C-alpha beads as a LAMMPS data file, in Angstrom:
LAMMPS data file: protein, C-alpha beads

68 atoms
67 bonds

1 atom types
1 bond types

-500.0 500.0 xlo xhi
-500.0 500.0 ylo yhi
-500.0 500.0 zlo zhi

Masses

1 110.0

Atoms # bond

1 1 1 144.253 -43.022 23.653
2 1 1 142.191 -46.094 24.453
3 1 1 140.111 -45.546 21.327
4 1 1 143.231 -45.321 19.170
5 1 1 144.407 -48.639 20.548
6 1 1 141.074 -50.331 19.800
7 1 1 140.818 -48.949 16.273
8 1 1 144.399 -49.884 15.404
9 1 1 143.719 -53.481 16.427
10 1 1 140.671 -53.663 14.177
11 1 1 142.619 -52.305 11.205
12 1 1 145.295 -54.949 11.657
13 1 1 142.713 -57.738 11.743
14 1 1 141.100 -56.500 8.538
15 1 1 144.469 -56.436 6.763
16 1 1 145.297 -59.955 7.942
17 1 1 141.977 -61.325 6.688
18 1 1 142.429 -59.783 3.255
19 1 1 145.987 -61.128 3.065
20 1 1 144.739 -64.627 3.910
21 1 1 142.061 -64.455 1.219
22 1 1 144.666 -63.355 -1.296
23 1 1 146.887 -66.291 -0.355
24 1 1 143.999 -68.729 -0.735
25 1 1 143.199 -67.365 -4.195
26 1 1 146.825 -67.730 -5.275
27 1 1 146.939 -71.234 -3.815
28 1 1 143.876 -72.305 -5.776
29 1 1 145.344 -70.967 -9.018
30 1 1 148.366 -73.259 -8.727
31 1 1 148.455 -76.683 -10.296
32 1 1 148.253 -79.771 -8.108
33 1 1 151.956 -80.524 -8.585
34 1 1 152.942 -76.981 -7.588
35 1 1 150.775 -77.144 -4.467
36 1 1 152.271 -80.490 -3.458
37 1 1 155.799 -79.170 -3.999
38 1 1 155.171 -76.042 -1.908
39 1 1 153.491 -78.088 0.816
40 1 1 156.403 -80.549 0.879
41 1 1 158.940 -77.715 1.241
42 1 1 156.944 -76.096 4.045
43 1 1 156.669 -79.397 5.911
44 1 1 160.416 -79.953 5.638
45 1 1 161.168 -76.449 6.943
46 1 1 158.771 -76.923 9.833
47 1 1 160.303 -80.296 10.704
48 1 1 163.814 -78.806 10.715
49 1 1 162.655 -76.056 13.087
50 1 1 161.041 -78.612 15.398
51 1 1 164.161 -80.751 15.429
52 1 1 166.347 -77.749 16.242
53 1 1 164.005 -76.788 19.065
54 1 1 164.048 -80.314 20.502
55 1 1 167.827 -80.395 20.286
56 1 1 168.138 -77.124 22.192
57 1 1 165.661 -78.336 24.845
58 1 1 167.644 -81.545 25.336
59 1 1 170.866 -79.579 25.717
60 1 1 169.258 -77.348 28.338
61 1 1 168.058 -80.379 30.310
62 1 1 171.564 -81.832 30.210
63 1 1 172.961 -78.579 31.610
64 1 1 170.354 -78.561 34.390
65 1 1 171.140 -82.181 35.335
66 1 1 174.863 -81.447 35.490
67 1 1 174.267 -78.540 37.888
68 1 1 172.268 -80.748 40.269

Bonds

1 1 1 2
2 1 2 3
3 1 3 4
4 1 4 5
5 1 5 6
6 1 6 7
7 1 7 8
8 1 8 9
9 1 9 10
10 1 10 11
11 1 11 12
12 1 12 13
13 1 13 14
14 1 14 15
15 1 15 16
16 1 16 17
17 1 17 18
18 1 18 19
19 1 19 20
20 1 20 21
21 1 21 22
22 1 22 23
23 1 23 24
24 1 24 25
25 1 25 26
26 1 26 27
27 1 27 28
28 1 28 29
29 1 29 30
30 1 30 31
31 1 31 32
32 1 32 33
33 1 33 34
34 1 34 35
35 1 35 36
36 1 36 37
37 1 37 38
38 1 38 39
39 1 39 40
40 1 40 41
41 1 41 42
42 1 42 43
43 1 43 44
44 1 44 45
45 1 45 46
46 1 46 47
47 1 47 48
48 1 48 49
49 1 49 50
50 1 50 51
51 1 51 52
52 1 52 53
53 1 53 54
54 1 54 55
55 1 55 56
56 1 56 57
57 1 57 58
58 1 58 59
59 1 59 60
60 1 60 61
61 1 61 62
62 1 62 63
63 1 63 64
64 1 64 65
65 1 65 66
66 1 66 67
67 1 67 68
């Protein structure tokens, strides 16, 4: 059972590496404008997630302060 666990982990890592290489190849085949557009969209999505997280953290702190 221990061996199965070890070998399954290695298979997952190999798949992840090949997926990353495939993504890099696709990225390099895009034009500069397409890469900038994709990067801009990803940055905006990440910023929205961060802002939502900060908002929820602030709300939790407010609830904690009210209890004390």
